[in-house]
PDB file of N, H, CA, C and O in Angstrom:
ATOM      1  N   UNK A   1     -14.150  18.894  -6.375  1.00  0.00           N
ATOM      2  CA  UNK A   1     -14.586  17.898  -7.364  1.00  0.00           C
ATOM      3  C   UNK A   1     -14.124  18.314  -8.753  1.00  0.00           C
ATOM      4  O   UNK A   1     -14.382  19.433  -9.196  1.00  0.00           O
ATOM      5  N   UNK A   2     -13.454  17.422  -9.419  1.00  0.00           N
ATOM      6  H   UNK A   2     -13.245  16.513  -9.059  1.00  0.00           H
ATOM      7  CA  UNK A   2     -12.959  17.740 -10.756  1.00  0.00           C
ATOM      8  C   UNK A   2     -14.100  17.692 -11.764  1.00  0.00           C
ATOM      9  O   UNK A   2     -14.968  16.820 -11.701  1.00  0.00           O
ATOM     10  N   UNK A   3     -14.085  18.633 -12.683  1.00  0.00           N
ATOM     11  H   UNK A   3     -13.381  19.341 -12.735  1.00  0.00           H
ATOM     12  CA  UNK A   3     -15.122  18.685 -13.708  1.00  0.00           C
ATOM     13  C   UNK A   3     -14.496  18.473 -15.076  1.00  0.00           C
ATOM     14  O   UNK A   3     -13.409  18.974 -15.361  1.00  0.00           O
ATOM     15  N   UNK A   4     -15.187  17.735 -15.906  1.00  0.00           N
ATOM     16  H   UNK A   4     -16.071  17.328 -15.675  1.00  0.00           H
ATOM     17  CA  UNK A   4     -14.734  17.532 -17.275  1.00  0.00           C
ATOM     18  C   UNK A   4     -14.943  18.825 -18.053  1.00  0.00           C
ATOM     19  O   UNK A   4     -15.914  19.541 -17.810  1.00  0.00           O
ATOM     20  N   UNK A   5     -14.037  19.136 -18.995  1.00  0.00           N
ATOM     21  H   UNK A   5     -13.248  18.555 -19.193  1.00  0.00           H
ATOM     22  CA  UNK A   5     -14.180  20.376 -19.774  1.00  0.00           C
ATOM     23  C   UNK A   5     -15.551  20.516 -20.430  1.00  0.00           C
ATOM     24  O   UNK A   5     -16.028  21.633 -20.632  1.00  0.00           O
ATOM     25  N   UNK A   6     -16.184  19.400 -20.764  1.00  0.00           N
ATOM     26  H   UNK A   6     -15.796  18.493 -20.601  1.00  0.00           H
ATOM     27  CA  UNK A   6     -17.473  19.468 -21.440  1.00  0.00           C
ATOM     28  C   UNK A   6     -18.633  19.480 -20.459  1.00  0.00           C
ATOM     29  O   UNK A   6     -19.791  19.491 -20.876  1.00  0.00           O
ATOM     30  N   UNK A   7     -18.343  19.477 -19.161  1.00  0.00           N
ATOM     31  H   UNK A   7     -17.402  19.468 -18.823  1.00  0.00           H
ATOM     32  CA  UNK A   7     -19.400  19.610 -18.178  1.00  0.00           C
ATOM     33  C   UNK A   7     -19.818  18.294 -17.547  1.00  0.00           C
ATOM     34  O   UNK A   7     -20.583  18.298 -16.582  1.00  0.00           O
ATOM     35  N   UNK A   8     -19.338  17.163 -18.061  1.00  0.00           N
ATOM     36  H   UNK A   8     -18.717  17.160 -18.845  1.00  0.00           H
ATOM     37  CA  UNK A   8     -19.699  15.887 -17.451  1.00  0.00           C
ATOM     38  C   UNK A   8     -18.713  15.564 -16.343  1.00  0.00           C
ATOM     39  O   UNK A   8     -17.516  15.821 -16.473  1.00  0.00           O
ATOM     40  N   UNK A   9     -19.210  15.008 -15.266  1.00  0.00           N
ATOM     41  H   UNK A   9     -20.182  14.799 -15.160  1.00  0.00           H
ATOM     42  CA  UNK A   9     -18.367  14.699 -14.123  1.00  0.00           C
ATOM     43  C   UNK A   9     -17.734  13.328 -14.344  1.00  0.00           C
ATOM     44  O   UNK A   9     -18.389  12.299 -14.179  1.00  0.00           O
ATOM     45  N   UNK A  10     -16.448  13.323 -14.719  1.00  0.00           N
ATOM     46  H   UNK A  10     -15.916  14.159 -14.853  1.00  0.00           H
ATOM     47  CA  UNK A  10     -15.801  12.074 -15.109  1.00  0.00           C
ATOM     48  C   UNK A  10     -15.566  11.186 -13.894  1.00  0.00           C
ATOM     49  O   UNK A  10     -15.734   9.969 -13.965  1.00  0.00           O
ATOM     50  N   UNK A  11     -15.175  11.801 -12.775  1.00  0.00           N
ATOM     51  H   UNK A  11     -15.038  12.790 -12.717  1.00  0.00           H
ATOM     52  CA  UNK A  11     -14.742  11.000 -11.640  1.00  0.00           C
ATOM     53  C   UNK A  11     -15.876  10.647 -10.693  1.00  0.00           C
ATOM     54  O   UNK A  11     -15.730   9.761  -9.851  1.00  0.00           O
ATOM     55  N   UNK A  12     -16.987  11.322 -10.824  1.00  0.00           N
ATOM     56  H   UNK A  12     -17.106  12.041 -11.508  1.00  0.00           H
ATOM     57  CA  UNK A  12     -18.079  11.095  -9.893  1.00  0.00           C
ATOM     58  C   UNK A  12     -19.044  10.043 -10.388  1.00  0.00           C
ATOM     59  O   UNK A  12     -18.989   9.651 -11.554  1.00  0.00           O
ATOM     60  N   UNK A  13     -19.933   9.576  -9.517  1.00  0.00           N
ATOM     61  H   UNK A  13     -19.978   9.895  -8.570  1.00  0.00           H
ATOM     62  CA  UNK A  13     -20.885   8.524  -9.885  1.00  0.00           C
ATOM     63  C   UNK A  13     -22.082   9.080 -10.644  1.00  0.00           C
ATOM     64  O   UNK A  13     -23.220   8.959 -10.189  1.00  0.00           O
ATOM     65  N   UNK A  14     -21.830   9.690 -11.800  1.00  0.00           N
ATOM     66  H   UNK A  14     -20.906   9.788 -12.169  1.00  0.00           H
ATOM     67  CA  UNK A  14     -22.928  10.196 -12.609  1.00  0.00           C
ATOM     68  C   UNK A  14     -23.446   9.077 -13.491  1.00  0.00           C
ATOM     69  O   UNK A  14     -22.697   8.153 -13.807  1.00  0.00           O
ATOM     70  N   UNK A  15     -24.713   9.134 -13.899  1.00  0.00           N
ATOM     71  H   UNK A  15     -25.321   9.884 -13.642  1.00  0.00           H
ATOM     72  CA  UNK A  15     -25.264   8.093 -14.780  1.00  0.00           C
ATOM     73  C   UNK A  15     -24.425   7.905 -16.037  1.00  0.00           C
ATOM     74  O   UNK A  15     -24.303   6.794 -16.551  1.00  0.00           O
ATOM     75  N   UNK A  16     -23.842   9.010 -16.531  1.00  0.00           N
ATOM     76  H   UNK A  16     -23.942   9.913 -16.113  1.00  0.00           H
ATOM     77  CA  UNK A  16     -23.058   8.926 -17.751  1.00  0.00           C
ATOM     78  C   UNK A  16     -21.806   8.075 -17.526  1.00  0.00           C
ATOM     79  O   UNK A  16     -21.489   7.202 -18.334  1.00  0.00           O
ATOM     80  N   UNK A  17     -21.097   8.335 -16.423  1.00  0.00           N
ATOM     81  H   UNK A  17     -21.354   9.044 -15.767  1.00  0.00           H
ATOM     82  CA  UNK A  17     -19.847   7.616 -16.195  1.00  0.00           C
ATOM     83  C   UNK A  17     -20.115   6.154 -15.855  1.00  0.00           C
ATOM     84  O   UNK A  17     -19.267   5.292 -16.086  1.00  0.00           O
ATOM     85  N   UNK A  18     -21.316   5.874 -15.297  1.00  0.00           N
ATOM     86  H   UNK A  18     -22.005   6.574 -15.110  1.00  0.00           H
ATOM     87  CA  UNK A  18     -21.639   4.492 -14.956  1.00  0.00           C
ATOM     88  C   UNK A  18     -22.014   3.703 -16.210  1.00  0.00           C
ATOM     89  O   UNK A  18     -21.629   2.544 -16.366  1.00  0.00           O
ATOM     90  N   UNK A  19     -22.772   4.351 -17.100  1.00  0.00           N
ATOM     91  H   UNK A  19     -23.085   5.292 -16.973  1.00  0.00           H
ATOM     92  CA  UNK A  19     -23.298   3.627 -18.253  1.00  0.00           C
ATOM     93  C   UNK A  19     -22.240   3.412 -19.329  1.00  0.00           C
ATOM     94  O   UNK A  19     -22.340   2.471 -20.116  1.00  0.00           O
ATOM     95  N   UNK A  20     -21.230   4.275 -19.369  1.00  0.00           N
ATOM     96  H   UNK A  20     -21.149   5.040 -18.729  1.00  0.00           H
ATOM     97  CA  UNK A  20     -20.202   4.160 -20.402  1.00  0.00           C
ATOM     98  C   UNK A  20     -19.109   3.222 -19.912  1.00  0.00           C
ATOM     99  O   UNK A  20     -18.397   3.532 -18.957  1.00  0.00           O
ATOM    100  N   UNK A  21     -18.978   2.082 -20.566  1.00  0.00           N
ATOM    101  H   UNK A  21     -19.556   1.830 -21.342  1.00  0.00           H
ATOM    102  CA  UNK A  21     -17.949   1.115 -20.207  1.00  0.00           C
ATOM    103  C   UNK A  21     -16.789   1.223 -21.177  1.00  0.00           C
ATOM    104  O   UNK A  21     -16.959   1.760 -22.272  1.00  0.00           O
ATOM    105  N   UNK A  22     -15.614   0.730 -20.811  1.00  0.00           N
ATOM    106  H   UNK A  22     -15.475   0.294 -19.922  1.00  0.00           H
ATOM    107  CA  UNK A  22     -14.468   0.766 -21.723  1.00  0.00           C
ATOM    108  C   UNK A  22     -14.770   0.097 -23.060  1.00  0.00           C
ATOM    109  O   UNK A  22     -14.262   0.519 -24.099  1.00  0.00           O
ATOM    110  N   UNK A  23     -15.600  -0.952 -23.033  1.00  0.00           N
ATOM    111  H   UNK A  23     -16.012  -1.295 -22.189  1.00  0.00           H
ATOM    112  CA  UNK A  23     -15.926  -1.660 -24.274  1.00  0.00           C
ATOM    113  C   UNK A  23     -16.762  -0.755 -25.179  1.00  0.00           C
ATOM    114  O   UNK A  23     -16.525  -0.681 -26.384  1.00  0.00           O
ATOM    115  N   UNK A  24     -17.740  -0.069 -24.589  1.00  0.00           N
ATOM    116  H   UNK A  24     -17.933  -0.129 -23.610  1.00  0.00           H
ATOM    117  CA  UNK A  24     -18.561   0.858 -25.377  1.00  0.00           C
ATOM    118  C   UNK A  24     -17.694   1.944 -26.002  1.00  0.00           C
ATOM    119  O   UNK A  24     -17.850   2.281 -27.175  1.00  0.00           O
ATOM    120  N   UNK A  25     -16.777   2.487 -25.201  1.00  0.00           N
ATOM    121  H   UNK A  25     -16.651   2.213 -24.248  1.00  0.00           H
ATOM    122  CA  UNK A  25     -15.923   3.555 -25.701  1.00  0.00           C
ATOM    123  C   UNK A  25     -15.024   3.044 -26.811  1.00  0.00           C
ATOM    124  O   UNK A  25     -14.799   3.742 -27.800  1.00  0.00           O
ATOM    125  N   UNK A  26     -14.510   1.836 -26.657  1.00  0.00           N
ATOM    126  H   UNK A  26     -14.693   1.270 -25.854  1.00  0.00           H
ATOM    127  CA  UNK A  26     -13.618   1.284 -27.674  1.00  0.00           C
ATOM    128  C   UNK A  26     -14.340   1.114 -29.002  1.00  0.00           C
ATOM    129  O   UNK A  26     -13.741   1.256 -30.068  1.00  0.00           O
ATOM    130  N   UNK A  27     -15.639   0.807 -28.929  1.00  0.00           N
ATOM    131  H   UNK A  27     -16.126   0.691 -28.063  1.00  0.00           H
ATOM    132  CA  UNK A  27     -16.413   0.644 -30.157  1.00  0.00           C
ATOM    133  C   UNK A  27     -16.743   1.994 -30.785  1.00  0.00           C
ATOM    134  O   UNK A  27     -16.986   2.075 -31.989  1.00  0.00           O
ATOM    135  N   UNK A  28     -16.753   3.041 -29.986  1.00  0.00           N
ATOM    136  H   UNK A  28     -16.556   2.975 -29.008  1.00  0.00           H
ATOM    137  CA  UNK A  28     -17.169   4.351 -30.487  1.00  0.00           C
ATOM    138  C   UNK A  28     -16.000   5.209 -30.942  1.00  0.00           C
ATOM    139  O   UNK A  28     -16.213   6.335 -31.393  1.00  0.00           O
ATOM    140  N   UNK A  29     -14.773   4.717 -30.839  1.00  0.00           N
ATOM    141  H   UNK A  29     -14.599   3.803 -30.473  1.00  0.00           H
ATOM    142  CA  UNK A  29     -13.622   5.539 -31.192  1.00  0.00           C
ATOM    143  C   UNK A  29     -12.711   4.777 -32.122  1.00  0.00           C
ATOM    144  O   UNK A  29     -12.750   3.549 -32.186  1.00  0.00           O
ATOM    145  N   UNK A  30     -11.883   5.523 -32.848  1.00  0.00           N
ATOM    146  H   UNK A  30     -11.851   6.521 -32.796  1.00  0.00           H
ATOM    147  CA  UNK A  30     -10.942   4.893 -33.772  1.00  0.00           C
ATOM    148  C   UNK A  30      -9.570   4.719 -33.126  1.00  0.00           C
ATOM    149  O   UNK A  30      -8.664   4.150 -33.736  1.00  0.00           O
ATOM    150  N   UNK A  31      -9.412   5.205 -31.894  1.00  0.00           N
ATOM    151  H   UNK A  31     -10.148   5.667 -31.398  1.00  0.00           H
ATOM    152  CA  UNK A  31      -8.123   5.088 -31.217  1.00  0.00           C
ATOM    153  C   UNK A  31      -8.312   4.489 -29.828  1.00  0.00           C
ATOM    154  O   UNK A  31      -8.409   5.225 -28.846  1.00  0.00           O
ATOM    155  N   UNK A  32      -8.366   3.154 -29.735  1.00  0.00           N
ATOM    156  H   UNK A  32      -8.287   2.556 -30.532  1.00  0.00           H
ATOM    157  CA  UNK A  32      -8.592   2.489 -28.442  1.00  0.00           C
ATOM    158  C   UNK A  32      -7.519   2.841 -27.410  1.00  0.00           C
ATOM    159  O   UNK A  32      -7.794   2.827 -26.210  1.00  0.00           O
ATOM    160  N   UNK A  33      -6.305   3.157 -27.857  1.00  0.00           N
ATOM    161  H   UNK A  33      -6.081   3.169 -28.831  1.00  0.00           H
ATOM    162  CA  UNK A  33      -5.233   3.486 -26.919  1.00  0.00           C
ATOM    163  C   UNK A  33      -5.575   4.699 -26.068  1.00  0.00           C
ATOM    164  O   UNK A  33      -5.261   4.746 -24.879  1.00  0.00           O
ATOM    165  N   UNK A  34      -6.222   5.680 -26.689  1.00  0.00           N
ATOM    166  H   UNK A  34      -6.477   5.642 -27.655  1.00  0.00           H
ATOM    167  CA  UNK A  34      -6.599   6.885 -25.950  1.00  0.00           C
ATOM    168  C   UNK A  34      -7.638   6.554 -24.894  1.00  0.00           C
ATOM    169  O   UNK A  34      -7.560   7.020 -23.758  1.00  0.00           O
ATOM    170  N   UNK A  35      -8.609   5.745 -25.284  1.00  0.00           N
ATOM    171  H   UNK A  35      -8.672   5.366 -26.207  1.00  0.00           H
ATOM    172  CA  UNK A  35      -9.657   5.347 -24.343  1.00  0.00           C
ATOM    173  C   UNK A  35      -9.059   4.545 -23.197  1.00  0.00           C
ATOM    174  O   UNK A  35      -9.429   4.721 -22.037  1.00  0.00           O
ATOM    175  N   UNK A  36      -8.128   3.659 -23.543  1.00  0.00           N
ATOM    176  H   UNK A  36      -7.828   3.516 -24.486  1.00  0.00           H
ATOM    177  CA  UNK A  36      -7.493   2.837 -22.519  1.00  0.00           C
ATOM    178  C   UNK A  36      -6.737   3.711 -21.529  1.00  0.00           C
ATOM    179  O   UNK A  36      -6.791   3.480 -20.321  1.00  0.00           O
ATOM    180  N   UNK A  37      -6.034   4.712 -22.041  1.00  0.00           N
ATOM    181  H   UNK A  37      -5.990   4.899 -23.022  1.00  0.00           H
ATOM    182  CA  UNK A  37      -5.295   5.624 -21.169  1.00  0.00           C
ATOM    183  C   UNK A  37      -6.249   6.423 -20.283  1.00  0.00           C
ATOM    184  O   UNK A  37      -5.987   6.622 -19.097  1.00  0.00           O
ATOM    185  N   UNK A  38      -7.357   6.877 -20.869  1.00  0.00           N
ATOM    186  H   UNK A  38      -7.570   6.715 -21.833  1.00  0.00           H
ATOM    187  CA  UNK A  38      -8.347   7.616 -20.087  1.00  0.00           C
ATOM    188  C   UNK A  38      -8.939   6.742 -18.993  1.00  0.00           C
ATOM    189  O   UNK A  38      -9.093   7.171 -17.850  1.00  0.00           O
ATOM    190  N   UNK A  39      -9.273   5.495 -19.368  1.00  0.00           N
ATOM    191  H   UNK A  39      -9.148   5.147 -20.297  1.00  0.00           H
ATOM    192  CA  UNK A  39      -9.863   4.580 -18.398  1.00  0.00           C
ATOM    193  C   UNK A  39      -8.876   4.294 -17.269  1.00  0.00           C
ATOM    194  O   UNK A  39      -9.261   4.213 -16.103  1.00  0.00           O
ATOM    195  N   UNK A  40      -7.587   4.142 -17.631  1.00  0.00           N
ATOM    196  H   UNK A  40      -7.275   4.208 -18.579  1.00  0.00           H
ATOM    197  CA  UNK A  40      -6.568   3.877 -16.624  1.00  0.00           C
ATOM    198  C   UNK A  40      -6.443   5.068 -15.679  1.00  0.00           C
ATOM    199  O   UNK A  40      -6.261   4.893 -14.475  1.00  0.00           O
ATOM    200  N   UNK A  41      -6.540   6.277 -16.226  1.00  0.00           N
ATOM    201  H   UNK A  41      -6.687   6.419 -17.205  1.00  0.00           H
ATOM    202  CA  UNK A  41      -6.434   7.475 -15.399  1.00  0.00           C
ATOM    203  C   UNK A  41      -7.600   7.562 -14.422  1.00  0.00           C
ATOM    204  O   UNK A  41      -7.408   7.874 -13.247  1.00  0.00           O
ATOM    205  N   UNK A  42      -8.805   7.287 -14.905  1.00  0.00           N
ATOM    206  H   UNK A  42      -8.961   7.033 -15.860  1.00  0.00           H
ATOM    207  CA  UNK A  42      -9.984   7.339 -14.042  1.00  0.00           C
ATOM    208  C   UNK A  42      -9.891   6.273 -12.956  1.00  0.00           C
ATOM    209  O   UNK A  42     -10.230   6.525 -11.800  1.00  0.00           O
ATOM    210  N   UNK A  43      -9.430   5.081 -13.333  1.00  0.00           N
ATOM    211  H   UNK A  43      -9.155   4.876 -14.273  1.00  0.00           H
ATOM    212  CA  UNK A  43      -9.292   4.000 -12.361  1.00  0.00           C
ATOM    213  C   UNK A  43      -8.278   4.372 -11.286  1.00  0.00           C
ATOM    214  O   UNK A  43      -8.502   4.123 -10.101  1.00  0.00           O
ATOM    215  N   UNK A  44      -7.160   4.972 -11.704  1.00  0.00           N
ATOM    216  H   UNK A  44      -6.979   5.174 -12.667  1.00  0.00           H
ATOM    217  CA  UNK A  44      -6.140   5.395 -10.744  1.00  0.00           C
ATOM    218  C   UNK A  44      -6.697   6.466  -9.814  1.00  0.00           C
ATOM    219  O   UNK A  44      -6.432   6.457  -8.611  1.00  0.00           O
ATOM    220  N   UNK A  45      -7.466   7.382 -10.379  1.00  0.00           N
ATOM    221  H   UNK A  45      -7.681   7.390 -11.356  1.00  0.00           H
ATOM    222  CA  UNK A  45      -8.059   8.453  -9.577  1.00  0.00           C
ATOM    223  C   UNK A  45      -9.016   7.875  -8.535  1.00  0.00           C
ATOM    224  O   UNK A  45      -9.025   8.314  -7.386  1.00  0.00           O
ATOM    225  N   UNK A  46      -9.815   6.897  -8.936  1.00  0.00           N
ATOM    226  H   UNK A  46      -9.807   6.540  -9.870  1.00  0.00           H
ATOM    227  CA  UNK A  46     -10.773   6.289  -8.007  1.00  0.00           C
ATOM    228  C   UNK A  46     -10.046   5.525  -6.902  1.00  0.00           C
ATOM    229  O   UNK A  46     -10.444   5.587  -5.739  1.00  0.00           O
ATOM    230  N   UNK A  47      -8.977   4.799  -7.264  1.00  0.00           N
ATOM    231  H   UNK A  47      -8.654   4.748  -8.209  1.00  0.00           H
ATOM    232  CA  UNK A  47      -8.262   4.031  -6.250  1.00  0.00           C
ATOM    233  C   UNK A  47      -7.542   4.969  -5.289  1.00  0.00           C
ATOM    234  O   UNK A  47      -7.452   4.682  -4.095  1.00  0.00           O
ATOM    235  N   UNK A  48      -7.027   6.089  -5.800  1.00  0.00           N
ATOM    236  H   UNK A  48      -7.099   6.321  -6.770  1.00  0.00           H
ATOM    237  CA  UNK A  48      -6.389   7.070  -4.925  1.00  0.00           C
ATOM    238  C   UNK A  48      -7.403   7.633  -3.945  1.00  0.00           C
ATOM    239  O   UNK A  48      -7.110   7.790  -2.760  1.00  0.00           O
ATOM    240  N   UNK A  49      -8.605   7.938  -4.446  1.00  0.00           N
ATOM    241  H   UNK A  49      -8.843   7.810  -5.408  1.00  0.00           H
ATOM    242  CA  UNK A  49      -9.640   8.511  -3.592  1.00  0.00           C
ATOM    243  C   UNK A  49     -10.093   7.492  -2.553  1.00  0.00           C
ATOM    244  O   UNK A  49     -10.352   7.846  -1.403  1.00  0.00           O
ATOM    245  N   UNK A  50     -10.188   6.230  -2.959  1.00  0.00           N
ATOM    246  H   UNK A  50      -9.977   5.943  -3.894  1.00  0.00           H
ATOM    247  CA  UNK A  50     -10.591   5.181  -2.021  1.00  0.00           C
ATOM    248  C   UNK A  50      -9.546   5.020  -0.920  1.00  0.00           C
ATOM    249  O   UNK A  50      -9.884   4.849   0.251  1.00  0.00           O
ATOM    250  N   UNK A  51      -8.270   5.078  -1.310  1.00  0.00           N
ATOM    251  H   UNK A  51      -7.995   5.217  -2.261  1.00  0.00           H
ATOM    252  CA  UNK A  51      -7.207   4.967  -0.313  1.00  0.00           C
ATOM    253  C   UNK A  51      -7.249   6.156   0.638  1.00  0.00           C
ATOM    254  O   UNK A  51      -7.017   6.009   1.837  1.00  0.00           O
ATOM    255  N   UNK A  52      -7.548   7.337   0.096  1.00  0.00           N
ATOM    256  H   UNK A  52      -7.737   7.456  -0.878  1.00  0.00           H
ATOM    257  CA  UNK A  52      -7.596   8.543   0.915  1.00  0.00           C
ATOM    258  C   UNK A  52      -8.701   8.446   1.960  1.00  0.00           C
ATOM    259  O   UNK A  52      -8.500   8.815   3.117  1.00  0.00           O
ATOM    260  N   UNK A  53      -9.855   7.954   1.558  1.00  0.00           N
ATOM    261  H   UNK A  53     -10.018   7.654   0.618  1.00  0.00           H
ATOM    262  CA  UNK A  53     -10.980   7.871   2.483  1.00  0.00           C
ATOM    263  C   UNK A  53     -10.804   6.749   3.504  1.00  0.00           C
ATOM    264  O   UNK A  53     -11.282   6.858   4.633  1.00  0.00           O
ATOM    265  N   UNK A  54     -10.121   5.672   3.114  1.00  0.00           N
ATOM    266  H   UNK A  54      -9.733   5.584   2.196  1.00  0.00           H
ATOM    267  CA  UNK A  54     -10.010   4.529   4.018  1.00  0.00           C
ATOM    268  C   UNK A  54      -8.927   4.743   5.066  1.00  0.00           C
ATOM    269  O   UNK A  54      -8.941   4.083   6.105  1.00  0.00           O
ATOM    270  N   UNK A  55      -7.984   5.658   4.813  1.00  0.00           N
ATOM    271  H   UNK A  55      -7.973   6.194   3.969  1.00  0.00           H
ATOM    272  CA  UNK A  55      -6.888   5.864   5.760  1.00  0.00           C
ATOM    273  C   UNK A  55      -7.352   6.694   6.948  1.00  0.00           C
ATOM    274  O   UNK A  55      -6.565   6.972   7.853  1.00  0.00           O
TER     275      UNK A  55
END
């Protein structure tokens, strides 16, 4: 299981990752591009994991 450097589990179903939406993050940062890239990475990671489990 991958762990975030700050101790929060980015890829897992933690309350933090569920409650934080891309819209919330975009409002809390001055660089939406970074958030968008992070969100895209997490989405790709989840879809890869889903494909791995379904095969």
